[in-house]
C-alpha positions in Angstrom: 58.3 77.1 97.6 58.1 77.0 93.8 60.3 77.6 90.7 63.9 78.5 91.4 65.6 79.0 94.7 68.6 81.4 94.3 70.5 84.2 95.9 67.7 86.7 95.1 65.4 84.7 97.4 67.5 85.3 100.5 65.4 88.1 102.0 62.1 86.2 101.5 63.6 83.0 102.9 65.0 84.7 105.9 61.6 86.5 106.5 59.7 83.2 106.2 62.0 81.5 108.7 61.8 84.5 111.1 58.0 84.5 110.9 57.7 80.8 111.6 60.0 81.1 114.6 58.1 84.1 115.9 54.9 82.0 116.0 56.6 79.5 118.2 57.2 76.8 115.6 59.5 74.1 117.0 60.0 72.4 113.7 60.2 73.9 110.2 60.1 71.6 107.1 60.3 73.0 103.6 58.5 71.1 100.9 60.6 71.4 97.7 58.2 69.4 95.5 57.7 72.5 93.2 61.3 73.7 93.2 62.9 73.0 89.9 66.4 74.5 90.5 68.6 75.6 93.4 71.9 77.3 93.2 74.8 77.3 95.6 73.4 80.3 97.5 70.2 78.4 98.0 72.1 75.5 99.4 73.9 78.0 101.7 70.6 79.3 103.0 69.6 75.8 104.0 72.9 75.4 105.9 72.4 78.8 107.7 68.8 77.8 108.6 70.1 74.4 109.9 72.8 76.1 112.0 70.3 78.7 113.4 67.9 75.9 114.3 70.5 74.3 116.4 71.4 77.5 118.2 67.7 78.4 118.9 66.4 75.0 119.7 64.1 74.2 116.8 64.5 71.7 114.0 64.9 72.3 110.3 64.4 69.8 107.5 63.7 69.6 103.8 61.2 67.3 102.0 60.3 66.1 98.5 63.2 67.5 96.4 62.9 66.8 92.7 65.6 64.7 91.0 67.6 67.7 89.7 67.5 69.4 93.2 68.4 66.2 94.9 71.4 65.8 92.7 72.6 69.3 93.9 72.1 68.1 97.5 74.2 65.0 96.8 77.0 66.9 95.1 77.1 69.3 98.0 76.7 66.5 100.5 73.9 68.5 102.1 72.1 65.3 103.2 75.0 64.7 105.6 74.1 67.9 107.5 70.4 68.7 106.9 67.6 66.1 107.2 66.0 65.5 103.8 62.8 63.5 103.8 61.4 61.9 100.5 57.8 61.2 100.2 
């Protein structure tokens, strides 16, 4: 993922998750190293993916958020719900 992650990315994000699940992936980790901005809709998509993973028996996590993106996660308390790995 690169650039901005916003409401307009919903169809692409959903398709990406669907394809990974279809291949039999048991774990999906999104590397956000190159994501510079995320809006509330982007945060919501991560919550939906997390909820779906629990329902379908796979794991969902996020890695390497930049400082600005990490601040959004902290404000939204996302790290209390979704696993966020740094480094």
